[in-house]
VOPAGU-2260 file (C-alpha; in pm, 1 decimal, decimal comma):
REM VOPAGU-2260
SITE   aa  ch    i         X         Y         Z
SITE  UNK   A    0    3451,5     786,6    -604,0
SITE  UNK   A    1    3254,1     585,0    -336,7
SITE  UNK   A    2    2944,0     797,0    -377,6
SITE  UNK   A    3    2963,6     754,6    -723,9
SITE  UNK   A    4    2960,0     346,3    -700,4
SITE  UNK   A    5    2716,5     378,7    -439,0
SITE  UNK   A    6    2486,4     589,1    -636,6
SITE  UNK   A    7    2529,4     392,8    -953,9
SITE  UNK   A    8    2451,6      23,4    -775,1
SITE  UNK   A    9    2142,8     180,4    -650,9
SITE  UNK   A   10    2014,3     296,8    -973,0
SITE  UNK   A   11    2100,1     -53,0   -1133,4
SITE  UNK   A   12    1943,8    -221,0    -830,1
SITE  UNK   A   13    1574,8     -11,5    -882,0
SITE  UNK   A   14    1639,7     -88,4   -1279,6
SITE  UNK   A   15    1656,4    -441,1   -1197,9
SITE  UNK   A   16    1340,5    -479,0    -956,2
SITE  UNK   A   17    1136,1    -177,7   -1092,5
SITE  UNK   A   18     811,3    -369,2   -1097,9
SITE  UNK   A   19     841,8    -466,1    -760,4
SITE  UNK   A   20     896,0    -114,2    -671,7
SITE  UNK   A   21     664,5      30,5    -842,8
SITE  UNK   A   22     408,2    -265,6    -669,1
SITE  UNK   A   23     499,6    -149,1    -343,7
SITE  UNK   A   24     466,9     229,6    -441,1
SITE  UNK   A   25     106,2     120,4    -531,2
SITE  UNK   A   26      35,4     -71,8    -266,8
SITE  UNK   A   27     158,4     198,1     -17,3
SITE  UNK   A   28     -17,5     459,2    -223,3
SITE  UNK   A   29    -338,2     249,6    -199,2
SITE  UNK   A   30    -339,9     203,4     190,8
SITE  UNK   A   31    -233,3     579,4     257,9
SITE  UNK   A   32    -540,6     666,9      36,0
SITE  UNK   A   33    -773,5     470,0     253,9
SITE  UNK   A   34    -613,4     615,0     560,1
SITE  UNK   A   35    -701,9     973,6     420,1
SITE  UNK   A   36   -1063,5     899,6     334,0
SITE  UNK   A   37   -1107,5     723,4     705,2
SITE  UNK   A   38    -980,6    1064,8     846,8
SITE  UNK   A   39   -1173,4    1293,0     657,1
SITE  UNK   A   40   -1518,5    1085,4     667,4
SITE  UNK   A   41   -1453,6    1087,1    1055,3
SITE  UNK   A   42   -1377,7    1448,6    1088,2
SITE  UNK   A   43   -1643,3    1530,8     895,2
SITE  UNK   A   44   -1935,1    1310,1     953,4
SITE  UNK   A   45   -1881,1    1225,4    1318,9
SITE  UNK   A   46   -2025,7    1557,0    1479,4
SITE  UNK   A   47   -2310,9    1517,6    1276,2
SITE  UNK   A   48   -2365,7    1178,5    1422,6
SITE  UNK   A   49   -2341,5    1267,8    1802,2
SITE  UNK   A   50   -2625,3    1567,8    1708,4
SITE  UNK   A   51   -2849,7    1295,2    1572,8
SITE  UNK   A   52   -2771,2    1046,9    1849,1
SITE  UNK   A   53   -2885,3    1325,2    2132,0
SITE  UNK   A   54   -3163,8    1419,5    1933,8
SITE  UNK   A   55   -3295,4    1072,3    1901,1
SITE  UNK   A   56   -3233,2    1049,0    2281,7
SITE  UNK   A   57   -3410,8    1334,4    2385,6
SITE  UNK   A   58   -3735,4    1234,5    2186,0
SITE  UNK   A   59   -3708,9     904,5    2282,8
SITE  UNK   A   60   -3696,3    1040,2    2646,0
SITE  UNK   A   61   -3980,2    1292,2    2572,7
SITE  UNK   A   62   -4169,0     980,0    2437,2
SITE  UNK   A   63   -4156,3     771,0    2715,3
SITE  UNK   A   64   -4271,0    1059,6    2950,3
SITE  UNK   A   65   -4583,4    1163,0    2755,7
SITE  UNK   A   66   -4663,0     759,0    2770,3
SITE  UNK   A   67   -4604,3     665,9    3114,2
SITE  UNK   A   68   -4821,6     323,7    3051,2
SITE  UNK   A   69   -4551,4     209,6    2853,9
SITE  UNK   A   70   -4212,4      91,1    2974,5
SITE  UNK   A   71   -3876,8     130,7    2821,4
SITE  UNK   A   72   -3810,3    -227,6    2771,5
SITE  UNK   A   73   -4101,1    -225,0    2571,8
SITE  UNK   A   74   -4053,3      16,8    2382,4
SITE  UNK   A   75   -3674,5    -103,6    2253,1
SITE  UNK   A   76   -3825,4    -383,3    2177,1
SITE  UNK   A   77   -4089,1    -290,3    1933,4
SITE  UNK   A   78   -3818,7     -34,6    1790,1
SITE  UNK   A   79   -3565,7    -323,6    1724,7
SITE  UNK   A   80   -3849,1    -494,6    1570,4
SITE  UNK   A   81   -3925,9    -198,8    1362,7
SITE  UNK   A   82   -3548,6    -168,2    1282,8
SITE  UNK   A   83   -3514,9    -527,5    1209,1
SITE  UNK   A   84   -3839,0    -512,1     949,0
SITE  UNK   A   85   -3696,9    -188,4     792,7
SITE  UNK   A   86   -3343,3    -368,7     690,7
SITE  UNK   A   87   -3598,7    -583,8     463,2
SITE  UNK   A   88   -3764,5    -300,9     332,5
SITE  UNK   A   89   -4065,3    -317,9     532,8
SITE  UNK   A   90   -4239,5     -39,6     678,9
SITE  UNK   A   91   -4501,0      -5,4     933,5
SITE  UNK   A   92   -4586,8     392,7     836,9
SITE  UNK   A   93   -4964,7     391,5     722,2
SITE  UNK   A   94   -4873,2     574,4     352,2
SITE  UNK   A   95   -4617,3     288,0     279,9
SITE  UNK   A   96   -4841,0     -21,5     343,3
SITE  UNK   A   97   -4919,9     -92,3     -29,3
SITE  UNK   A   98   -4556,2     -77,4    -146,9
SITE  UNK   A   99   -4480,7    -464,5    -222,5
SITE  UNK   A  100   -4044,4    -524,4    -227,9
SITE  UNK   A  101   -4101,1    -841,6    -437,4
SITE  UNK   A  102   -4348,5    -774,9    -738,1
SITE  UNK   A  103   -4239,1    -843,2   -1081,1
SITE  UNK   A  104   -4138,1    -511,9   -1152,4
SITE  UNK   A  105   -3966,6    -449,1    -803,2
SITE  UNK   A  106   -3784,8    -807,0    -861,5
SITE  UNK   A  107   -3681,3    -678,8   -1191,0
SITE  UNK   A  108   -3505,0    -337,7   -1082,2
SITE  UNK   A  109   -3356,3    -559,4    -809,4
SITE  UNK   A  110   -3156,9    -792,0   -1093,5
SITE  UNK   A  111   -3077,4    -460,7   -1268,1
SITE  UNK   A  112   -2952,7    -297,8    -953,8
SITE  UNK   A  113   -2731,7    -602,1    -864,8
SITE  UNK   A  114   -2597,4    -616,0   -1209,5
SITE  UNK   A  115   -2494,0    -252,9   -1173,3
SITE  UNK   A  116   -2395,5    -233,8    -853,2
SITE  UNK   A  117   -2140,9    -589,9    -905,1
SITE  UNK   A  118   -1844,6    -340,0    -999,1
SITE  UNK   A  119   -1849,6    -256,3    -653,2
SITE  UNK   A  120   -2005,5    -340,6    -333,5
SITE  UNK   A  121   -2183,5    -121,5     -48,9
SITE  UNK   A  122   -2413,8    -214,9     226,2
SITE  UNK   A  123   -2597,8     111,4     228,3
SITE  UNK   A  124   -2601,3      78,8     634,3
SITE  UNK   A  125   -2343,6     349,3     678,4
SITE  UNK   A  126   -2422,7     681,4     487,9
SITE  UNK   A  127   -2265,0    1046,7     481,3
SITE  UNK   A  128   -2492,7    1277,2     696,3
SITE  UNK   A  129   -2379,1    1604,9     549,3
SITE  UNK   A  130   -2329,8    1786,9     255,8
SITE  UNK   A  131   -2009,7    1778,7     274,3
SITE  UNK   A  132   -1927,5    1438,2     321,6
SITE  UNK   A  133   -2159,2    1338,7      36,6
SITE  UNK   A  134   -1954,2    1564,6    -225,4
SITE  UNK   A  135   -1631,4    1430,2     -74,4
SITE  UNK   A  136   -1795,4    1075,3    -134,2
SITE  UNK   A  137   -1869,5    1134,9    -450,2
SITE  UNK   A  138   -1490,7    1272,0    -509,5
SITE  UNK   A  139   -1352,2    1030,2    -323,4
SITE  UNK   A  140   -1524,2     749,6    -504,9
SITE  UNK   A  141   -1450,3     887,0    -847,3
SITE  UNK   A  142   -1056,7     841,1    -754,3
SITE  UNK   A  143   -1122,2     530,9    -570,6
SITE  UNK   A  144   -1294,5     321,0    -760,5
SITE  UNK   A  145    -997,9     272,1   -1049,9
SITE  UNK   A  146    -729,0     292,8    -794,3
SITE  UNK   A  147    -922,5      -7,1    -632,6
SITE  UNK   A  148    -971,3    -196,3    -988,2
SITE  UNK   A  149    -571,4     -68,1   -1058,2
SITE  UNK   A  150    -473,2    -228,1    -706,0
SITE  UNK   A  151    -656,6    -564,5    -736,3
SITE  UNK   A  152    -568,7    -619,8   -1120,1
SITE  UNK   A  153    -170,8    -569,3   -1010,8
SITE  UNK   A  154    -247,5    -817,2    -696,7
SITE  UNK   A  155    -424,1   -1066,8    -900,4
SITE  UNK   A  156    -181,6   -1053,0   -1177,6
SITE  UNK   A  157      90,2   -1132,9    -963,6
SITE  UNK   A  158     -70,1   -1405,0    -744,6
SITE  UNK   A  159    -201,6   -1565,3   -1031,9
SITE  UNK   A  160     137,9   -1616,0   -1162,6
SITE  UNK   A  161     238,1   -1868,4    -861,7
SITE  UNK   A  162     -61,5   -1990,8    -786,6
SITE  UNK   A  163    -185,1   -2100,0   -1101,8
SITE  UNK   A  164      33,2   -2100,1   -1403,5
SITE  UNK   A  165     365,4   -2211,7   -1230,5
SITE  UNK   A  166     200,6   -2484,7   -1064,6
SITE  UNK   A  167      -9,4   -2607,5   -1415,5
SITE  UNK   A  168     327,2   -2567,2   -1597,1
SITE  UNK   A  169     509,8   -2791,5   -1335,7
SITE  UNK   A  170     317,4   -3085,2   -1366,1
SITE  UNK   A  171     286,6   -3035,6   -1728,2
SITE  UNK   A  172     680,4   -3069,5   -1779,8
SITE  UNK   A  173     756,6   -3275,2   -1487,0
SITE  UNK   A  174     521,0   -3545,1   -1495,0
SITE  UNK   A  175     441,1   -3492,5   -1885,0
SITE  UNK   A  176      40,1   -3475,8   -1832,0
SITE  UNK   A  177    -172,7   -3269,8   -2066,2
SITE  UNK   A  178    -189,1   -2928,7   -1965,8
SITE  UNK   A  179    -545,2   -2891,4   -2048,1
SITE  UNK   A  180    -625,8   -3179,6   -1816,3
SITE  UNK   A  181    -391,8   -3012,9   -1530,1
SITE  UNK   A  182    -538,9   -2687,6   -1566,8
SITE  UNK   A  183    -909,0   -2829,5   -1506,0
SITE  UNK   A  184    -783,7   -3030,2   -1181,7
SITE  UNK   A  185    -636,6   -2725,8   -1068,3
SITE  UNK   A  186    -923,9   -2479,8   -1144,2
SITE  UNK   A  187   -1155,1   -2741,8    -965,8
SITE  UNK   A  188    -901,1   -2805,2    -664,1
SITE  UNK   A  189    -850,7   -2421,3    -590,1
SITE  UNK   A  190   -1201,4   -2364,9    -644,0
SITE  UNK   A  191   -1307,0   -2599,3    -360,8
SITE  UNK   A  192   -1015,5   -2444,8    -161,6
SITE  UNK   A  193   -1154,6   -2118,2    -201,8
SITE  UNK   A  194   -1508,2   -2190,9    -125,0
SITE  UNK   A  195   -1368,9   -2389,3     194,8
SITE  UNK   A  196   -1151,5   -2100,1     358,8
SITE  UNK   A  197   -1384,1   -1784,0     258,4
SITE  UNK   A  198   -1721,1   -1914,5     251,8
SITE  UNK   A  199   -1782,3   -2239,2     461,5
SITE  UNK   A  200   -1504,6   -2172,0     739,1
SITE  UNK   A  201   -1586,9   -1787,6     770,0
SITE  UNK   A  202   -1967,3   -1869,5     796,3
SITE  UNK   A  203   -1944,3   -2129,1    1044,5
SITE  UNK   A  204   -1746,9   -1839,1    1252,8
SITE  UNK   A  205   -2003,1   -1591,2    1166,9
SITE  UNK   A  206   -2275,2   -1831,2    1342,5
SITE  UNK   A  207   -2121,1   -1848,8    1634,6
SITE  UNK   A  208   -2006,8   -1463,8    1666,4
SITE  UNK   A  209   -2329,2   -1338,0    1568,2
SITE  UNK   A  210   -2622,2   -1404,3    1795,9
SITE  UNK   A  211   -2893,7   -1349,7    1532,5
SITE  UNK   A  212   -2760,4   -1548,3    1247,3
SITE  UNK   A  213   -2767,0   -1909,6    1140,9
SITE  UNK   A  214   -2548,7   -2065,2     896,6
SITE  UNK   A  215   -2742,9   -2025,6     610,1
SITE  UNK   A  216   -2808,3   -1650,8     692,2
SITE  UNK   A  217   -2381,8   -1637,2     742,5
SITE  UNK   A  218   -2300,9   -1792,3     436,7
SITE  UNK   A  219   -2540,9   -1583,8     237,8
SITE  UNK   A  220   -2369,0   -1262,9     415,5
SITE  UNK   A  221   -2013,4   -1421,5     246,8
SITE  UNK   A  222   -2172,3   -1479,9     -76,2
SITE  UNK   A  223   -2302,8   -1151,8    -109,8
SITE  UNK   A  224   -2048,0    -946,7      27,5
SITE  UNK   A  225   -1771,3   -1142,3    -164,4
SITE  UNK   A  226   -1944,5   -1131,2    -480,6
SITE  UNK   A  227   -1954,8    -747,1    -460,9
SITE  UNK   A  228   -2327,0    -694,9    -412,3
SITE  UNK   A  229   -2357,0    -589,7     -87,5
SITE  UNK   A  230   -2723,6    -574,2     -23,9
SITE  UNK   A  231   -2702,1    -479,1     351,4
SITE  UNK   A  232   -2961,5    -699,3     487,0
SITE  UNK   A  233   -2687,9    -853,9     737,5
SITE  UNK   A  234   -2407,8    -636,7     842,3
SITE  UNK   A  235   -2197,5    -839,5    1118,7
SITE  UNK   A  236   -2070,6    -641,7    1405,4
SITE  UNK   A  237   -2363,6    -437,1    1462,6
SITE  UNK   A  238   -2493,4    -597,6    1795,0
SITE  UNK   A  239   -2570,2    -401,2    2103,0
SITE  UNK   A  240   -2347,4    -631,2    2311,1
SITE  UNK   A  241   -2065,3    -698,2    2058,2
SITE  UNK   A  242   -1730,2    -719,4    2206,6
SITE  UNK   A  243   -1383,7    -578,8    2068,1
SITE  UNK   A  244   -1623,5    -396,9    1789,3
SITE  UNK   A  245   -1342,1    -192,0    1647,5
SITE  UNK   A  246   -1078,6    -519,9    1613,7
SITE  UNK   A  247   -1413,7    -708,8    1455,6
SITE  UNK   A  248   -1460,3    -433,4    1210,7
SITE  UNK   A  249   -1080,2    -460,8    1127,9
SITE  UNK   A  250   -1068,4    -812,6    1097,8
SITE  UNK   A  251   -1387,4    -830,4     880,5
SITE  UNK   A  252   -1251,8    -574,7     663,5
SITE  UNK   A  253    -932,9    -779,7     590,8
SITE  UNK   A  254   -1116,8   -1083,9     505,8
SITE  UNK   A  255   -1342,9    -939,0     248,7
SITE  UNK   A  256   -1038,9    -765,5      96,2
SITE  UNK   A  257    -855,5   -1114,4      99,2
SITE  UNK   A  258   -1145,9   -1283,2     -30,9
SITE  UNK   A  259   -1207,3   -1087,0    -303,7
SITE  UNK   A  260    -871,5   -1102,1    -406,9
SITE  UNK   A  261    -915,5   -1504,0    -377,6
SITE  UNK   A  262   -1255,2   -1477,9    -588,6
SITE  UNK   A  263   -1067,6   -1272,6    -876,4
SITE  UNK   A  264    -778,6   -1509,2    -862,2
SITE  UNK   A  265   -1039,1   -1848,1    -915,8
SITE  UNK   A  266   -1228,6   -1619,7   -1160,7
SITE  UNK   A  267    -928,2   -1565,7   -1384,8
SITE  UNK   A  268    -801,1   -1909,8   -1329,1
SITE  UNK   A  269   -1128,1   -2078,7   -1492,6
SITE  UNK   A  270   -1077,2   -1757,6   -1754,8
SITE  UNK   A  271    -718,7   -1926,8   -1849,5
SITE  UNK   A  272    -899,6   -2248,6   -1940,3
SITE  UNK   A  273    -882,1   -2380,8   -2304,7
SITE  UNK   A  274   -1254,1   -2474,0   -2316,0
SITE  UNK   A  275   -1381,6   -2139,7   -2200,8
SITE  UNK   A  276   -1192,6   -1962,4   -2432,6
SITE  UNK   A  277   -1327,3   -2117,1   -2703,7
SITE  UNK   A  278   -1666,9   -2082,7   -2572,4
SITE  UNK   A  279   -1607,5   -1722,6   -2520,5
SITE  UNK   A  280   -1494,8   -1681,1   -2884,0
SITE  UNK   A  281   -1896,5   -1777,3   -3006,2
SITE  UNK   A  282   -1982,1   -1426,8   -2878,5
SITE  UNK   A  283   -1683,5   -1230,2   -2996,5
SITE  UNK   A  284   -1700,8   -1037,8   -3304,1
SITE  UNK   A  285   -1480,4   -1185,8   -3565,1
SITE  UNK   A  286   -1237,4    -978,6   -3740,6
SITE  UNK   A  287   -1210,9    -907,6   -4098,4
SITE  UNK   A  288    -905,7   -1042,0   -4278,6
SITE  UNK   A  289    -840,7    -721,9   -4415,0
SITE  UNK   A  290    -800,5    -574,9   -4036,2
SITE  UNK   A  291    -564,1    -866,0   -3950,3
SITE  UNK   A  292    -352,8    -786,5   -4240,9
SITE  UNK   A  293    -346,4    -438,0   -4172,2
SITE  UNK   A  294    -221,0    -495,6   -3798,6
SITE  UNK   A  295      32,8    -750,7   -3919,4
SITE  UNK   A  296     190,6    -501,5   -4177,7
SITE  UNK   A  297     155,3    -258,8   -3901,2
SITE  UNK   A  298     341,1    -488,2   -3670,3
SITE  UNK   A  299     593,7    -567,7   -3933,0
SITE  UNK   A  300     675,9    -219,4   -4025,9
SITE  UNK   A  301     731,7    -135,2   -3660,9
SITE  UNK   A  302     952,4    -437,7   -3607,8
SITE  UNK   A  303    1154,9    -335,2   -3928,5
SITE  UNK   A  304    1213,6      26,0   -3777,1
SITE  UNK   A  305    1303,6     -95,3   -3453,3
SITE  UNK   A  306    1551,0    -298,1   -3599,4
SITE  UNK   A  307    1704,8     -35,7   -3827,1
SITE  UNK   A  308    1717,5     161,4   -3553,0
SITE  UNK   A  309    1899,8     -93,3   -3362,5
SITE  UNK   A  310    2150,2    -157,6   -3617,1
SITE  UNK   A  311    2212,0     172,2   -3662,9
SITE  UNK   A  312    2298,5     228,0   -3314,7
SITE  UNK   A  313    2535,1     -80,3   -3351,4
SITE  UNK   A  314    2733,9      73,9   -3580,0
SITE  UNK   A  315    2757,0     392,0   -3379,6
SITE  UNK   A  316    2894,5     218,5   -3121,2
SITE  UNK   A  317    3138,1      25,5   -3331,2
SITE  UNK   A  318    3263,1     311,4   -3465,8
SITE  UNK   A  319    3277,4     482,5   -3200,6
SITE  UNK   A  320    3496,4     167,2   -3002,2
SITE  UNK   A  321    3756,9     158,3   -3323,0
SITE  UNK   A  322    4079,8     272,2   -3234,2
SITE  UNK   A  323    4200,0     632,8   -3340,4
SITE  UNK   A  324    4419,2     589,0   -3671,2
SITE  UNK   A  325    4633,4     872,4   -3805,8
SITE  UNK   A  326    4535,9     991,0   -4169,0
SITE  UNK   A  327    4820,9    1124,4   -4412,1
SITE  UNK   A  328    4805,4    1469,9   -4473,8
SITE  UNK   A  329    4726,2    1583,8   -4842,1
SITE  UNK   A  330    5046,4    1740,1   -4877,8
SITE  UNK   A  331    5227,2    1395,3   -4828,8
SITE  UNK   A  332    5003,1    1254,2   -5059,5
SITE  UNK   A  333    5070,2    1515,7   -5359,7
SITE  UNK   A  334    5422,8    1468,1   -5330,3
SITE  UNK   A  335    5425,5    1090,3   -5305,3
SITE  UNK   A  336    5256,8    1118,6   -5649,9
SITE  UNK   A  337    5495,1    1390,5   -5823,5
SITE  UNK   A  338    5767,7    1152,7   -5730,6
């Protein structure tokens, strides 16, 4: 008896908070998916990276032995400058001297690339080396991109209720202000807070932690990252003397995830403004009246069928709950008629 009561109470608790349980399972599943991807990539790509490091070390040592007049410090300065230029798409190779990155056609290609990759960001400085890693990256991305979009949509949908809709409704009901005016002021304040907390303050922090970055370069990194473009020309934590590199990388990952969620919340808040809704309708395809009537008729038909089903079920419940009445037998009815 106690077990059945406990089981029914647990089922009732789960039914009452089904949305919260589903959201918790979504977050847990997303975190496990990220950990799974990290473990697979590390186990597949780490041996290839180790071999490449050993090969480059031997090649560098052989070059220094063949050119005794060149010191190791001079070679490293030259290589650092070459790698820095390579991050901007400039190569020192003779066969690449005639290729320009910012002519008209190249600039147009970059703009198209930004429009395409704006759904997800990818810096491009860390890429799989092995064929197995590349194949796994394709499969992992096919599942991971819609999984990430679902996760972000669920998080933003929950946050915007407490950050945007309830505050606007509170000031509208409590103080009697116009709902449109309150929504505009709230969107401006939320945008200012987001820019301060996820652009200005992190840019100042990055300009201190990164030796080669000034405030403009740090702000540029924050904007390019949180706008999901991710060009890869500035990547934090890649310095040779970087302290606590692993902890620093984890902190940057958390910052990017929280900043992306904040950006989506701000964009959703602005999209809910009445003025922007009217402006967007200028570019939408207008529905025909016949289509609207069809939708209304389908909705009414579904509503009528659901109401009739509910009425039939209520009648069945009423019949089941009626007290049992003994009916008279046919023989007694016949005798009474004969009399």
